[in-house]
PyMOL Python script that loads the backbone (N, CA, C, O; Angstrom):
from pymol import cmd

cmd.read_pdbstr("""\
ATOM      1  N   MET A   1       0.951  -1.014   0.058  1.00  0.00           N
ATOM      2  CA  MET A   1      -0.013   0.008  -0.330  1.00  0.00           C
ATOM      3  C   MET A   1       0.771   1.298  -0.064  1.00  0.00           C
ATOM      4  O   MET A   1       0.500   2.360  -0.625  1.00  0.00           O
ATOM      5  N   SER A   2       1.914   1.115   0.967  1.00  0.00           N
ATOM      6  CA  SER A   2       2.390   2.481   1.265  1.00  0.00           C
ATOM      7  C   SER A   2       3.380   2.635  -0.301  1.00  0.00           C
ATOM      8  O   SER A   2       3.624   3.792  -0.642  1.00  0.00           O
ATOM      9  N   ALA A   3       3.930   1.467  -1.220  1.00  0.00           N
ATOM     10  CA  ALA A   3       4.787   1.915  -2.532  1.00  0.00           C
ATOM     11  C   ALA A   3       3.396   2.153  -3.242  1.00  0.00           C
ATOM     12  O   ALA A   3       3.505   3.086  -4.038  1.00  0.00           O
ATOM     13  N   GLY A   4       2.620   1.827  -3.226  1.00  0.00           N
ATOM     14  CA  GLY A   4       1.344   2.457  -4.242  1.00  0.00           C
ATOM     15  C   GLY A   4       1.592   4.219  -3.659  1.00  0.00           C
ATOM     16  O   GLY A   4       1.979   5.210  -4.279  1.00  0.00           O
ATOM     17  N   MET A   5       1.298   4.089  -2.639  1.00  0.00           N
ATOM     18  CA  MET A   5       1.000   5.832  -2.529  1.00  0.00           C
ATOM     19  C   MET A   5       2.432   6.715  -2.779  1.00  0.00           C
ATOM     20  O   MET A   5       2.365   7.925  -2.998  1.00  0.00           O
ATOM     21  N   SER A   6       3.597   6.073  -2.733  1.00  0.00           N
ATOM     22  CA  SER A   6       4.142   6.481  -3.329  1.00  0.00           C
ATOM     23  C   SER A   6       4.570   7.080  -4.526  1.00  0.00           C
ATOM     24  O   SER A   6       4.769   8.230  -4.916  1.00  0.00           O
ATOM     25  N   VAL A   7       4.650   5.938  -4.992  1.00  0.00           N
ATOM     26  CA  VAL A   7       4.269   5.809  -6.959  1.00  0.00           C
ATOM     27  C   VAL A   7       3.219   7.170  -7.323  1.00  0.00           C
ATOM     28  O   VAL A   7       3.277   7.933  -8.287  1.00  0.00           O
ATOM     29  N   GLY A   8       2.516   7.157  -6.481  1.00  0.00           N
ATOM     30  CA  GLY A   8       1.018   8.324  -6.975  1.00  0.00           C
ATOM     31  C   GLY A   8       0.912   9.381  -6.707  1.00  0.00           C
ATOM     32  O   GLY A   8       0.246  10.150  -7.399  1.00  0.00           O
ATOM     33  N   PHE A   9       1.533   9.745  -5.624  1.00  0.00           N
ATOM     34  CA  PHE A   9       2.040  10.573  -4.957  1.00  0.00           C
ATOM     35  C   PHE A   9       3.025  11.591  -6.018  1.00  0.00           C
ATOM     36  O   PHE A   9       2.855  12.711  -6.500  1.00  0.00           O
ATOM     37  N   ALA A  10       4.038  10.648  -6.089  1.00  0.00           N
ATOM     38  CA  ALA A  10       5.041  11.533  -6.758  1.00  0.00           C
ATOM     39  C   ALA A  10       5.187  11.284  -8.242  1.00  0.00           C
ATOM     40  O   ALA A  10       6.118  11.458  -9.028  1.00  0.00           O
ATOM     41  N   GLY A  11       3.933  10.811  -8.363  1.00  0.00           N
ATOM     42  CA  GLY A  11       3.368  11.087 -10.421  1.00  0.00           C
ATOM     43  C   GLY A  11       2.608  12.185 -10.313  1.00  0.00           C
ATOM     44  O   GLY A  11       2.882  13.145 -11.033  1.00  0.00           O
ATOM     45  N   LEU A  12       1.696  12.244  -9.550  1.00  0.00           N
ATOM     46  CA  LEU A  12       0.888  13.445  -8.867  1.00  0.00           C
ATOM     47  C   LEU A  12       1.630  14.344  -9.093  1.00  0.00           C
ATOM     48  O   LEU A  12       1.450  15.016 -10.109  1.00  0.00           O
ATOM     49  N   SER A  13       2.986  14.705  -7.965  1.00  0.00           N
ATOM     50  CA  SER A  13       3.427  16.120  -7.891  1.00  0.00           C
ATOM     51  C   SER A  13       4.471  16.681  -9.295  1.00  0.00           C
ATOM     52  O   SER A  13       4.860  17.795  -9.647  1.00  0.00           O
ATOM     53  N   ALA A  14       4.641  15.446  -9.771  1.00  0.00           N
ATOM     54  CA  ALA A  14       5.496  15.419 -10.915  1.00  0.00           C
ATOM     55  C   ALA A  14       4.810  15.880 -12.477  1.00  0.00           C
ATOM     56  O   ALA A  14       5.300  16.322 -13.516  1.00  0.00           O
ATOM     57  N   GLY A  15       3.621  15.575 -12.095  1.00  0.00           N
ATOM     58  CA  GLY A  15       2.665  16.044 -13.476  1.00  0.00           C
ATOM     59  C   GLY A  15       1.992  17.041 -12.995  1.00  0.00           C
ATOM     60  O   GLY A  15       1.322  17.507 -13.916  1.00  0.00           O
ATOM     61  N   TYR A  16       1.844  17.535 -12.156  1.00  0.00           N
ATOM     62  CA  TYR A  16       1.298  19.285 -11.397  1.00  0.00           C
ATOM     63  C   TYR A  16       2.551  20.191 -12.091  1.00  0.00           C
ATOM     64  O   TYR A  16       2.440  20.937 -13.063  1.00  0.00           O
ATOM     65  N   ALA A  17       3.782  19.909 -11.304  1.00  0.00           N
ATOM     66  CA  ALA A  17       4.638  20.764 -11.603  1.00  0.00           C
ATOM     67  C   ALA A  17       5.051  20.667 -13.119  1.00  0.00           C
ATOM     68  O   ALA A  17       5.457  21.767 -13.494  1.00  0.00           O
ATOM     69  N   ILE A  18       5.081  19.796 -14.034  1.00  0.00           N
ATOM     70  CA  ILE A  18       5.489  19.953 -15.435  1.00  0.00           C
ATOM     71  C   ILE A  18       4.216  20.527 -15.837  1.00  0.00           C
ATOM     72  O   ILE A  18       4.344  21.356 -16.738  1.00  0.00           O
ATOM     73  N   GLY A  19       3.116  20.350 -15.469  1.00  0.00           N
ATOM     74  CA  GLY A  19       2.047  21.441 -15.948  1.00  0.00           C
ATOM     75  C   GLY A  19       2.117  22.609 -15.461  1.00  0.00           C
ATOM     76  O   GLY A  19       1.611  23.511 -16.128  1.00  0.00           O
ATOM     77  N   VAL A  20       2.541  22.828 -14.605  1.00  0.00           N
ATOM     78  CA  VAL A  20       2.744  24.482 -14.177  1.00  0.00           C
ATOM     79  C   VAL A  20       4.137  25.125 -14.781  1.00  0.00           C
ATOM     80  O   VAL A  20       4.019  26.199 -15.372  1.00  0.00           O
ATOM     81  N   ILE A  21       4.953  24.761 -14.713  1.00  0.00           N
ATOM     82  CA  ILE A  21       6.280  24.963 -15.299  1.00  0.00           C
ATOM     83  C   ILE A  21       6.258  24.495 -16.538  1.00  0.00           C
ATOM     84  O   ILE A  21       7.415  24.227 -16.862  1.00  0.00           O
ATOM     85  N   GLY A  22       5.254  24.189 -17.676  1.00  0.00           N
ATOM     86  CA  GLY A  22       5.028  23.729 -19.289  1.00  0.00           C
ATOM     87  C   GLY A  22       4.083  25.106 -19.474  1.00  0.00           C
ATOM     88  O   GLY A  22       4.191  25.668 -20.564  1.00  0.00           O
ATOM     89  N   GLN A  23       3.331  25.583 -18.667  1.00  0.00           N
ATOM     90  CA  GLN A  23       2.612  27.368 -18.795  1.00  0.00           C
ATOM     91  C   GLN A  23       3.051  27.743 -19.053  1.00  0.00           C
ATOM     92  O   GLN A  23       3.201  28.107 -20.219  1.00  0.00           O
ATOM     93  N   LYS A  24       3.888  28.057 -17.715  1.00  0.00           N
ATOM     94  CA  LYS A  24       4.841  29.643 -17.307  1.00  0.00           C
ATOM     95  C   LYS A  24       5.985  29.606 -18.363  1.00  0.00           C
ATOM     96  O   LYS A  24       6.400  30.665 -18.834  1.00  0.00           O
ATOM     97  N   GLY A  25       6.509  28.388 -18.749  1.00  0.00           N
ATOM     98  CA  GLY A  25       7.845  28.427 -19.509  1.00  0.00           C
ATOM     99  C   GLY A  25       7.472  29.237 -20.812  1.00  0.00           C
ATOM    100  O   GLY A  25       8.176  30.064 -21.391  1.00  0.00           O
ATOM    101  N   ILE A  26       5.996  28.738 -21.195  1.00  0.00           N
ATOM    102  CA  ILE A  26       5.864  29.015 -22.423  1.00  0.00           C
ATOM    103  C   ILE A  26       5.291  30.421 -22.955  1.00  0.00           C
ATOM    104  O   ILE A  26       5.231  31.033 -24.021  1.00  0.00           O
ATOM    105  N   LEU A  27       4.781  30.640 -21.194  1.00  0.00           N
ATOM    106  CA  LEU A  27       4.598  32.295 -21.883  1.00  0.00           C
ATOM    107  C   LEU A  27       5.472  32.831 -21.619  1.00  0.00           C
ATOM    108  O   LEU A  27       5.618  33.962 -22.082  1.00  0.00           O
ATOM    109  N   GLY A  28       6.601  32.185 -20.626  1.00  0.00           N
ATOM    110  CA  GLY A  28       7.981  33.825 -20.549  1.00  0.00           C
ATOM    111  C   GLY A  28       8.548  33.394 -21.964  1.00  0.00           C
ATOM    112  O   GLY A  28       8.728  34.408 -22.638  1.00  0.00           O
ATOM    113  N   TYR A  29       8.870  32.306 -22.606  1.00  0.00           N
ATOM    114  CA  TYR A  29       9.583  31.659 -23.360  1.00  0.00           C
ATOM    115  C   TYR A  29       9.204  32.327 -25.014  1.00  0.00           C
ATOM    116  O   TYR A  29       9.894  32.341 -26.033  1.00  0.00           O
ATOM    117  N   SER A  30       7.630  32.912 -24.708  1.00  0.00           N
ATOM    118  CA  SER A  30       7.275  33.901 -26.040  1.00  0.00           C
ATOM    119  C   SER A  30       7.716  35.023 -26.160  1.00  0.00           C
ATOM    120  O   SER A  30       7.778  35.493 -27.296  1.00  0.00           O
ATOM    121  N   GLN A  31       8.213  35.896 -24.888  1.00  0.00           N
ATOM    122  CA  GLN A  31       8.585  37.126 -24.859  1.00  0.00           C
ATOM    123  C   GLN A  31      10.101  36.864 -24.591  1.00  0.00           C
ATOM    124  O   GLN A  31      10.767  37.789 -25.056  1.00  0.00           O
ATOM    125  N   GLN A  32      10.624  36.202 -24.178  1.00  0.00           N
ATOM    126  CA  GLN A  32      12.128  35.585 -24.444  1.00  0.00           C
ATOM    127  C   GLN A  32      12.694  34.514 -24.595  1.00  0.00           C
ATOM    128  O   GLN A  32      13.014  33.844 -23.613  1.00  0.00           O
ATOM    129  N   PRO A  33      12.954  34.099 -25.892  1.00  0.00           N
ATOM    130  CA  PRO A  33      13.717  32.839 -26.133  1.00  0.00           C
ATOM    131  C   PRO A  33      14.714  32.811 -25.475  1.00  0.00           C
ATOM    132  O   PRO A  33      14.972  31.701 -25.941  1.00  0.00           O
ATOM    133  N   ARG A  34      15.690  33.023 -24.694  1.00  0.00           N
ATOM    134  CA  ARG A  34      16.409  32.752 -24.229  1.00  0.00           C
ATOM    135  C   ARG A  34      16.304  31.917 -23.074  1.00  0.00           C
ATOM    136  O   ARG A  34      17.131  31.088 -22.695  1.00  0.00           O
ATOM    137  N   LEU A  35      14.933  32.290 -22.418  1.00  0.00           N
ATOM    138  CA  LEU A  35      14.635  30.997 -21.416  1.00  0.00           C
ATOM    139  C   LEU A  35      14.267  29.679 -21.620  1.00  0.00           C
ATOM    140  O   LEU A  35      13.565  29.088 -20.799  1.00  0.00           O
ATOM    141  N   PHE A  36      14.620  29.227 -22.502  1.00  0.00           N
ATOM    142  CA  PHE A  36      13.939  27.946 -23.471  1.00  0.00           C
ATOM    143  C   PHE A  36      15.035  26.763 -22.590  1.00  0.00           C
ATOM    144  O   PHE A  36      14.498  25.987 -21.800  1.00  0.00           O
ATOM    145  N   VAL A  37      16.317  26.716 -22.765  1.00  0.00           N
ATOM    146  CA  VAL A  37      17.384  25.959 -21.966  1.00  0.00           C
ATOM    147  C   VAL A  37      16.895  25.681 -19.879  1.00  0.00           C
ATOM    148  O   VAL A  37      16.918  24.764 -19.058  1.00  0.00           O
ATOM    149  N   GLY A  38      16.552  27.026 -19.931  1.00  0.00           N
ATOM    150  CA  GLY A  38      16.298  26.802 -18.279  1.00  0.00           C
ATOM    151  C   GLY A  38      14.954  26.322 -18.023  1.00  0.00           C
ATOM    152  O   GLY A  38      14.764  26.052 -16.838  1.00  0.00           O
ATOM    153  N   MET A  39      14.031  26.151 -18.747  1.00  0.00           N
ATOM    154  CA  MET A  39      12.879  25.696 -18.702  1.00  0.00           C
ATOM    155  C   MET A  39      12.666  24.254 -19.310  1.00  0.00           C
ATOM    156  O   MET A  39      11.640  23.575 -19.349  1.00  0.00           O
ATOM    157  N   VAL A  40      13.924  23.991 -19.769  1.00  0.00           N
ATOM    158  CA  VAL A  40      14.051  22.363 -20.245  1.00  0.00           C
ATOM    159  C   VAL A  40      14.291  21.127 -18.919  1.00  0.00           C
ATOM    160  O   VAL A  40      13.808  20.056 -18.550  1.00  0.00           O
ATOM    161  N   LEU A  41      15.487  22.208 -18.492  1.00  0.00           N
ATOM    162  CA  LEU A  41      16.054  21.626 -17.114  1.00  0.00           C
ATOM    163  C   LEU A  41      14.892  21.926 -16.252  1.00  0.00           C
ATOM    164  O   LEU A  41      14.750  21.057 -15.392  1.00  0.00           O
ATOM    165  N   MET A  42      14.096  22.784 -16.205  1.00  0.00           N
ATOM    166  CA  MET A  42      12.955  23.036 -15.053  1.00  0.00           C
ATOM    167  C   MET A  42      12.162  21.408 -14.802  1.00  0.00           C
ATOM    168  O   MET A  42      11.794  20.709 -13.858  1.00  0.00           O
ATOM    169  N   LEU A  43      12.194  21.354 -16.641  1.00  0.00           N
ATOM    170  CA  LEU A  43      11.257  20.397 -16.812  1.00  0.00           C
ATOM    171  C   LEU A  43      11.932  19.545 -16.480  1.00  0.00           C
ATOM    172  O   LEU A  43      11.349  19.103 -15.490  1.00  0.00           O
ATOM    173  N   ILE A  44      13.206  18.714 -16.695  1.00  0.00           N
ATOM    174  CA  ILE A  44      13.850  17.639 -16.577  1.00  0.00           C
ATOM    175  C   ILE A  44      13.515  17.158 -14.597  1.00  0.00           C
ATOM    176  O   ILE A  44      13.006  16.146 -14.116  1.00  0.00           O
ATOM    177  N   PHE A  45      14.086  18.428 -13.922  1.00  0.00           N
ATOM    178  CA  PHE A  45      14.114  18.890 -12.274  1.00  0.00           C
ATOM    179  C   PHE A  45      12.452  18.007 -11.960  1.00  0.00           C
ATOM    180  O   PHE A  45      12.244  17.101 -11.153  1.00  0.00           O
ATOM    181  N   ALA A  46      11.605  18.575 -12.781  1.00  0.00           N
ATOM    182  CA  ALA A  46      10.406  18.061 -11.858  1.00  0.00           C
ATOM    183  C   ALA A  46      10.101  16.577 -12.797  1.00  0.00           C
ATOM    184  O   ALA A  46       9.067  15.941 -12.592  1.00  0.00           O
ATOM    185  N   GLU A  47      10.741  16.293 -13.444  1.00  0.00           N
ATOM    186  CA  GLU A  47      10.038  14.963 -13.907  1.00  0.00           C
ATOM    187  C   GLU A  47      10.630  13.909 -13.270  1.00  0.00           C
ATOM    188  O   GLU A  47      10.021  12.839 -13.295  1.00  0.00           O
ATOM    189  N   VAL A  48      11.889  13.982 -12.591  1.00  0.00           N
ATOM    190  CA  VAL A  48      12.701  13.549 -12.073  1.00  0.00           C
ATOM    191  C   VAL A  48      12.302  12.890 -10.454  1.00  0.00           C
ATOM    192  O   VAL A  48      12.834  12.150  -9.627  1.00  0.00           O
ATOM    193  N   LEU A  49      11.133  13.608 -10.594  1.00  0.00           N
ATOM    194  CA  LEU A  49      10.139  13.209  -9.087  1.00  0.00           C
ATOM    195  C   LEU A  49       9.510  12.410  -9.047  1.00  0.00           C
ATOM    196  O   LEU A  49       9.402  11.755  -8.011  1.00  0.00           O
ATOM    197  N   GLY A  50       8.749  12.089 -10.284  1.00  0.00           N
ATOM    198  CA  GLY A  50       8.045  10.444 -10.631  1.00  0.00           C
ATOM    199  C   GLY A  50       9.332   9.459  -9.889  1.00  0.00           C
ATOM    200  O   GLY A  50       9.313   8.548  -9.061  1.00  0.00           O
ATOM    201  N   LEU A  51      10.459  10.183 -10.677  1.00  0.00           N
ATOM    202  CA  LEU A  51      11.185   9.008 -10.950  1.00  0.00           C
ATOM    203  C   LEU A  51      11.712   8.248  -9.203  1.00  0.00           C
ATOM    204  O   LEU A  51      11.782   7.035  -9.003  1.00  0.00           O
ATOM    205  N   TYR A  52      12.025   9.355  -8.123  1.00  0.00           N
ATOM    206  CA  TYR A  52      12.752   9.105  -6.981  1.00  0.00           C
ATOM    207  C   TYR A  52      10.915   8.322  -6.549  1.00  0.00           C
ATOM    208  O   TYR A  52      10.759   7.151  -6.200  1.00  0.00           O
ATOM    209  N   GLY A  53      10.182   8.984  -6.653  1.00  0.00           N
ATOM    210  CA  GLY A  53       8.842   8.097  -5.832  1.00  0.00           C
ATOM    211  C   GLY A  53       9.114   6.244  -6.827  1.00  0.00           C
ATOM    212  O   GLY A  53       8.758   5.135  -6.429  1.00  0.00           O
ATOM    213  N   LEU A  54       9.519   6.445  -7.554  1.00  0.00           N
ATOM    214  CA  LEU A  54       9.413   4.532  -8.274  1.00  0.00           C
ATOM    215  C   LEU A  54      10.515   4.003  -7.419  1.00  0.00           C
ATOM    216  O   LEU A  54      10.486   2.832  -7.041  1.00  0.00           O
ATOM    217  N   ILE A  55      11.611   4.915  -7.055  1.00  0.00           N
ATOM    218  CA  ILE A  55      12.898   4.516  -6.338  1.00  0.00           C
ATOM    219  C   ILE A  55      12.516   4.075  -5.029  1.00  0.00           C
ATOM    220  O   ILE A  55      12.904   3.015  -4.539  1.00  0.00           O
ATOM    221  N   ILE A  56      11.471   5.198  -4.259  1.00  0.00           N
ATOM    222  CA  ILE A  56      11.957   4.661  -3.141  1.00  0.00           C
ATOM    223  C   ILE A  56      10.237   3.283  -2.579  1.00  0.00           C
ATOM    224  O   ILE A  56       9.957   2.630  -1.573  1.00  0.00           O
ATOM    225  N   ALA A  57       9.484   3.547  -4.187  1.00  0.00           N
ATOM    226  CA  ALA A  57       8.485   2.241  -3.808  1.00  0.00           C
ATOM    227  C   ALA A  57       8.993   0.965  -4.087  1.00  0.00           C
ATOM    228  O   ALA A  57       8.710  -0.071  -3.484  1.00  0.00           O
ATOM    229  N   LEU A  58       9.894   1.121  -5.203  1.00  0.00           N
ATOM    230  CA  LEU A  58      11.371   0.206  -4.999  1.00  0.00           C
ATOM    231  C   LEU A  58      11.576  -0.739  -3.635  1.00  0.00           C
ATOM    232  O   LEU A  58      11.225  -1.882  -3.342  1.00  0.00           O
ATOM    233  N   ILE A  59      12.157   0.084  -3.101  1.00  0.00           N
ATOM    234  CA  ILE A  59      12.737  -0.001  -1.668  1.00  0.00           C
ATOM    235  C   ILE A  59      12.028  -0.832  -0.262  1.00  0.00           C
ATOM    236  O   ILE A  59      12.286  -1.876   0.338  1.00  0.00           O
ATOM    237  N   LEU A  60      10.735   0.550  -0.090  1.00  0.00           N
ATOM    238  CA  LEU A  60       9.632   0.024   0.321  1.00  0.00           C
ATOM    239  C   LEU A  60       8.960  -1.622  -0.070  1.00  0.00           C
ATOM    240  O   LEU A  60       8.424  -2.436   0.681  1.00  0.00           O
ATOM    241  N   LYS A  61       9.284  -1.701  -1.743  1.00  0.00           N
ATOM    242  CA  LYS A  61       8.767  -3.223  -1.481  1.00  0.00           C
ATOM    243  C   LYS A  61       9.548  -4.456  -1.090  1.00  0.00           C
ATOM    244  O   LYS A  61       9.071  -5.475  -0.592  1.00  0.00           O
ATOM    245  N   SER A  62      11.405  -4.119  -1.521  1.00  0.00           N
ATOM    246  CA  SER A  62      11.820  -5.155  -1.363  1.00  0.00           C
ATOM    247  C   SER A  62      12.321  -5.163   0.242  1.00  0.00           C
ATOM    248  O   SER A  62      12.971  -6.052   0.790  1.00  0.00           O
ATOM    249  N   ARG A  63      11.833  -3.924   0.828  1.00  0.00           N
ATOM    250  CA  ARG A  63      12.107  -4.321   2.506  1.00  0.00           C
ATOM    251  C   ARG A  63      10.707  -5.208   2.923  1.00  0.00           C
ATOM    252  O   ARG A  63      10.816  -6.046   3.819  1.00  0.00           O
ATOM    253  N   ALA A  64       9.444  -5.012   2.279  1.00  0.00           N
ATOM    254  CA  ALA A  64       8.306  -5.502   2.918  1.00  0.00           C
ATOM    255  C   ALA A  64       8.499  -7.009   2.374  1.00  0.00           C
ATOM    256  O   ALA A  64       7.815  -7.822   2.996  1.00  0.00           O
ATOM    257  N   THR A  65       9.151  -7.452   1.521  1.00  0.00           N
ATOM    258  CA  THR A  65       9.589  -8.382   1.157  1.00  0.00           C
ATOM    259  C   THR A  65       9.626  -9.204   1.732  1.00  0.00           C
ATOM    260  O   THR A  65       8.752 -10.058   1.888  1.00  0.00           O
ATOM    261  N   ALA A  66      11.201  -9.102   2.422  1.00  0.00           N
ATOM    262  CA  ALA A  66      12.687  -8.917   2.973  1.00  0.00           C
ATOM    263  C   ALA A  66      12.012  -9.223   4.463  1.00  0.00           C
ATOM    264  O   ALA A  66      12.748  -9.809   5.257  1.00  0.00           O
ATOM    265  N   ALA A  67      10.836  -8.917   4.852  1.00  0.00           N
ATOM    266  CA  ALA A  67      10.609  -8.454   6.386  1.00  0.00           C
ATOM    267  C   ALA A  67       9.939  -9.898   6.741  1.00  0.00           C
ATOM    268  O   ALA A  67      10.041 -10.446   7.839  1.00  0.00           O
ATOM    269  N   THR A  68       9.245 -10.407   5.626  1.00  0.00           N
ATOM    270  CA  THR A  68       7.622 -11.405   5.471  1.00  0.00           C
ATOM    271  C   THR A  68       8.519 -12.757   5.642  1.00  0.00           C
ATOM    272  O   THR A  68       9.529 -13.127   5.043  1.00  0.00           O
ATOM    273  N   PRO A  69       7.615 -13.463   6.890  1.00  0.00           N
ATOM    274  CA  PRO A  69       8.523 -14.584   7.316  1.00  0.00           C
ATOM    275  C   PRO A  69       7.562 -16.081   5.915  1.00  0.00           C
ATOM    276  O   PRO A  69       6.493 -16.068   5.304  1.00  0.00           O
ATOM    277  N   LEU A  70       8.534 -16.933   5.995  1.00  0.00           N
ATOM    278  CA  LEU A  70       8.074 -18.020   5.034  1.00  0.00           C
ATOM    279  C   LEU A  70       7.124 -18.977   6.133  1.00  0.00           C
ATOM    280  O   LEU A  70       6.554 -19.993   5.733  1.00  0.00           O
TER     281      LEU A  70
END
""", "prot")
cmd.dss("prot")
cmd.show_as("cartoon", "prot")
cmd.util.cbc("prot")
cmd.orient("prot")
């Protein structure tokens, strides 16, 4: 349960961050074209939030199966 919630909330936060950065980045890019590289970097860092959630879920799952007696 906790592994699923970890992935879900991390994906939700990553999606929200990507949406906000994309919206504001496109508006800023239309006024100042030099912002493109910074916008892409921020989008990459926002996408990594989902990957961190997946890594934490894998750690939680491996510890849960290791602690389960046979």
